[in-house]
N, C-alpha and C positions, 0 to 999 in steps of 0.2 A: 571321388567320395565324400572329403570333407566338405565341398560345395554343397552336396545335395544334402547333408546333416543341417546346414546352417539354413538353407532351403527351407526345409522342414520344422526349425525352430522359430522362423520367420515368420512362416505361416501360421503355425501355432497361435504365435503371441499377436497376429494381426485377427485370427477369429476369437482369441477371448476379448481382445478390445471391443470387435464389434460387438461382441454380447454385452460386455460390461454400458456399451455406448447404447444400447438398445434398451437393457434395462433402466439406464439413466433417463432417457428418454421417455420410459414407461412410468417412471415415479412421476416426473415433471409433468406428464399430461395428467396425471392425479393431485397435483398439487394445486392448491387455489389460494391467491391471498386472504389475509384472516379476515377484512373488512368483509368481503364480498361473501364468506362464507356466514358470517354474521347476520348479514342482511337476509339472507335466505334463510337460516333458522328464525328470525325475526317473524319473515312470511309464513315458514310453513306452520308456526307455533302459534301463531296471533298474539307476540310479547313484545312489549317494549326493552329494548336493551341498550344501555348508554354508557359512553365510554369516552375517553379523551383521546383524540386521534394518535397523539404521541403512543398510545398504548399496544396501537396496532401497525404502526406507521411499519413498513417492511418487514411485517411478519406473513407466514403462509404457513398451509395445514396441507401437510400431506397427508394422500389416501380419505381427501377431506369428506366424498359422500359416503363412504365406507365406516366413517363415525357417527352417520347419524342412528337414533332410536326411537321409537314410537312417543319415548317421554323426553322432554325439554331438557331437563335438567340433567337426565344420563348423558344427552346430545351434547349439550354445554361442559360436561365434564371431559368426557373424551376427545373435545376439540381444546379445550383450554388449558386443561390440567399439564398437558407437556409443554407448555407454553408459560407455566408457572403464571398463570392468570387466573384469580377467584371471581365468582359471580355471585356475590351476595343480593339476594330481593328484597327490596324494601317498601312497602306500599303498591306491589303488584308491580315492581320494576326490576328488571336484574339490571345491576351497576356494575362494569368491571373493574376491576383492579388488581396491582400486582399483589402477587400470591400473599394473603395478610394473614397470619393463621390465629390470631382472633375472633375472625369473620366466618363463620361456618355458614352452610346452607340451612334453612329453617328444618329442612328432613333430617338433615346431619345432626343437628343440636337435640331434635325429641327424640332420634333414635338414642344416643347416648345417655340421654334423660331417663329415659324407659330402661336404659340398661341399669343406670345408676337405682334409679328405684327397685329393681328388684335384687337388691343385695341388701337390704334389710326389710323386715315383716312385723316388727316391734321395738319398742322402746330400747331394750337392751341392746340390740343389733344395730340399731340404729347410733344409739350411744356410743359403741364400741369402736363404728366407722368414724363418727363425730371425735373421738379422742384421737383416733390416729392422724385425721387430718389436721386434724389443729397443731398439734405437734411436729408435722411436717413442715405445716405453714412457716410458723415460729423458726424452725431450721433454716427453710429454705430462704427467708427472709435476710438473714443474717441474726436474727434477734433471739437463739436460744443458747445460752442465755442470755437477759437485756443488757446492753451495756449501763455502765454504772452512770447515775445522774451527775451533772454537771453541779460544781457545789456554789451556785450562784442566785441570786434573788430574781424574781417577776422585773421586767423594767414597765410601769406603770404610769400614763400620762394624766394632764388632769381630767376631774369627770367633767363631762359635759351634761347639764339638766334639760329635759325635754319633758314633753306633755304626758307625765305619769310613770317615765321609766330615764334610767341615766345611760350614759354611754362613757366606756372608757378603754381605750387604745393601749393593748399589754403585748409584750414580748417574752419568751421565755427560753432559755437556753438548751438547747435537745440534745448535742452532743459539744464536746467543746470548739465554742467559735460557731457553731451551725444555730440560727436563731428563727424561731417560727414567731407570727406577726399574726396580730387579728386583733377584734372588738369583741368586750363586752359588755351585754345587754342587762341591766339590772330591773326589777321594779324601784318604785322610788319610796313606797312604804312594805316593808318587811319586815313579817311577823314570824319567828320561828324558823324553819328549816323550809327551803323551797324547792321546787324542781330545776333541775341542770338539763339545760339541750346542747350538745356538740352539732355544731355546722358547718361543715367543711363544703366548701364553695367549689360550683361546677367549672367546667370548662365553658363558660360564656364571657361574652364579651364584659370588661371590666374584673373579671373574680369577684373578689368578696365586694367591691365598691359598687357592682350592679343594686339596681334598684330595687329587683327583687329580692334577695340577698338581704339587702337593708330592710325591704318591711319586714321579710319575714323574723328577723332575728326583735326588732323592735318590737314587732307584734306579740311575739312570746313573752316580752320582757311586761307589757304591760296586760299579758295575760297573767303574771305573776310569776314565770318563770326566770331562769339566770339562763340566757343563751350567747354561745360563744359563737363567733364568725370567724374563720383564720384562712390564712394563703395557703394555697396548695407549693409546695417544692417548685420553685423556679418562676414563681408569679408574685404579682404585687410586690410588698417590701422584698420577698426574698431573691427578687431582682438586683436587688444594692449588694447582693453577694454573688448571684449566680445570673449566667445568661438564660434568656428564655429559653433556648434550644435545650439547655439542658433538663430541663422538667420531661421531655420526651426521651429520657435512659433508664435504663434498667433499675437503678440505685435508687432513683426518685421513689421507685415504689416502696422499698425500704425506709426511707427517710421521710417519706408520707404517713405510712404506718407508726412510725415510731414517733414524729410529730402529733399524731394525734393521741397516743396513749400515752403520753407526756402531758399533754393539756388535759386528759382526763384526771392525770393526778393532780394538776394542779387545780381545778376548777374544785374537785372533792375534798382539796384542803381547804378550802374559802368555810368560813364557818357556819354561813347561811344556807351551805349547801348538803341537799339529803341525799344521801349516798343509796337509799334505796328508790330513787325518781331521778335515775340518770336515763337521759333518751339521747337517741344522734337521729338526724334527716339530713339528707343533702340530693340535689341533683346530677344527674350526668356522671361526671365525673366525682362528684360530691358524692352521686349513688354508689358508685364504685367502692368508695371510702367508707361508707355507711354499710355497705353489706361485708366488707373486710374486716373492720373494727368491730363489728355486731358480731362475727365469727371467731375472732381472736379474745374477747375480752368480755368475761362474763356480769363485770361491774354494770354494763350497761342494760338496762332493763324493759326499754321502748325503744323499737326501732321504726324509720319510713324510709326506705329507699324510693328514688323518684324519677320515674324514667331511665331505669338503666336495668331491671332484670331481665336477662334473657337467657335463653340455652344455646343461644347460635350467637353471640356478641360479646367478648370479653373486656370489649372495651379500646378506643380507638389510640390509645396512647400507652407506651411502654412504663408510666407511671401508674396504670391500671393492671398489665398484665406482663410487664417486662420481665418480674421473676417468678419464675415458673410454679408460682404455688398451684396452679390449675393442672399441673401433672402430677400430683400429689396421690398417693395411693391409688394409683393404676389409671390416673385422670379425674377430674372433679369440673365443676362449672358453679358460675354465680346462684343459680337456683338453689343448687345443695350448701352453698354458705349461706345462702338465706335460711335454710331448713334448719341448720346448726342453730339457730335464733329459738326455735321451739323449745318450749311451750309459752314462751314470753311475746306481748303484744306486739304485733307487727303489720303494718301499713303498706302495700304495693301498690302504690301509683303509677299507672300506665297508659297509653296513648295509640292511635290508630297510626300515626304518618313516622315512628321509628321502629327500632327494634324491639320495642315492647309490645307489638302491635297484637303478638299473639297470646299475650300473658292469661287472657282469661278461658284461655282454651287448651293451652301446654302448660306453662310454668304456674301459674295458682292453683288449678287442680292437685298437682303433686307438692305442694306446699300443704294444701289440705291433708293430703294420704299423710304426708309426716306427722304434723299436728293431731291427725286423730290418732297416732301413736298413743298419744299423751291425753286424750280425751280431751283435747281443747281445739276442735276443729275451727271453732269461731273467733280463737284469739288472732287467726290470719285474716285478714282483710284486702281486698281488690277494688281498689275505684279507677274506671277505667275512662277514656276522655276517646271516646272512638274518632271523633272530629278534630282534634286537637292536637298539637306536635310536639317536639322538643324543647320544651322549657320549665321553669318553674316559676310558670303564671298564677294570676289570683285563683282560678279554678280550682290547680291542683294546691295553692297555698289553704285555702279553704279547708277542701277535706283533710288536710294534715293538721290544723289547728283544730279542726273537732275532736280528731283522732288522739292529738296530745290531751286536751281538755279531760277528756272518756280517762284516760291512764294515766295522766300523771295530778288529777286532781285541780287543774287549772280554771279560772273563771271565765269561761266563754260570754259571759254578760259584759263584762268591761269591754269587749271590742265589737259590741252588737250595737247595731241601732234603736230607734224606737219600734222598727217592726221584725226585730228579730236578726235582720240580715248582717253578717260582718262587715264591719267597716273598719279601713285600713287606714281612714284618710289622718287621725293622728299619730301615725308613725311615718317619723319625717326620713326623707332622703336628703342626706349630707354631700356636699363635696368630696370628691375622693381626698384631696389634703388633709381634711379633718380627722380623716382615719388612720393618717401614718401615725407609726410610733416613733420612728427616728428622723422626724422632720421633712421640710418640704424638698432638701435636695440629700438627704442620708446625712446629713451632719452630726447628727446624734449616735450613728451604730457604733459598738461599743469597739473598741481598738484592738479586742481579740477575735474579732469577726473573721471568717476564713472567706478568702476572695478567689474565687476559680475552682471549678468542678474537679480539676487535678489535685488540689489540695485536699478538698473534700474526701476526695478517693485516700489519700495518705490517712488522714483523722482516722478516717472509717476504718480503715485496714489495720492501723496502731491499735484501736479499739478492741476490735474482734481478735487479733493476736494476745490481749491482755486476759480473754477471758478464760 
């Protein structure tokens, strides 16, 4: 009797194993290599899909054929989302990458922007949301209330005389032992109060030493403005205190915002500064800073974010989106942050070869709608370069010069040749070392300077705990 029961149990176990094996084989028969599936997607929908081989190596898609839909984006979503791979589309090409929260599809970005647009219908409803978002932004950045200013004077180098303007390198202490460095460009002839332009550099080679950045600020000075170009956290002379990789940390976003706000304090304290004519412009990561600071600080009167405004891209660095301000009030995005600047003059510069390619038909109409609540639809402008790429090149600078001249009362004739074309030839590009505040080897860095990100965290935590 016992033997019969044992045999029965063994038989049942065998049947279960056979069924599991058959099921496993059935699943295996529907499993395909990811690379093979992507090739089929590209062929079926006639699209380009680019990726690093390491991203798809040894990855498989179960029930691959069942994930296909008539729409390519839905198909890619079904295939790639379970594998934590995103597929942003730029200039008609899908570029696969590990799941990257600040990079959405164009369709998702537009859908969210349409939703945000439905939340307000007039000045009152928009101002109510604006106030809530701004309060949340300050809190999320850890800057509510603002930390106390260090009781120290700005460090200023010798003035260099140029053709129609001067340059002096400056560092200010924004937290105990934390210094932000930059170069201040001024016109030689100053009568009364003059406009002030803050220019955070973007993620371009050489940072604020980049020739485009130098040309920009020098030309502003030749037009009659005081222009400040400054380092991002973990870039330029900030690397005397921190490592380059520290720039891609969440706290870098807070520190950069703080640096920008402190620089505004410093610039407006200058006897020549006109507080009613404060502007800001930057490209790429500098464009992110431009939108952020314009949304945070009402003292800014004119804004020109360049090649950065997008409803589906929040910035490729944690210094641009590491602190979750974009989750404020149920979720926001950069177009809404830009809209918070309404009804003040704003120029949005976009191009056809990065994530700003859809600005003319998606983001700009949204901005016009918000500006329209204030009866200032014409105060926001979009200049789009469909055949250009991601830079702050001469054509983009010319558009900004014209815009700033109009809205800050600058003299564009001082930078125009006999035929009326803008001429930057008198705007010098200096050797990198000429722009240093702390010496060729950092030998003049103050003794109290923080060294290392861990020590920076200790200082920040201490400052926050005293609030």
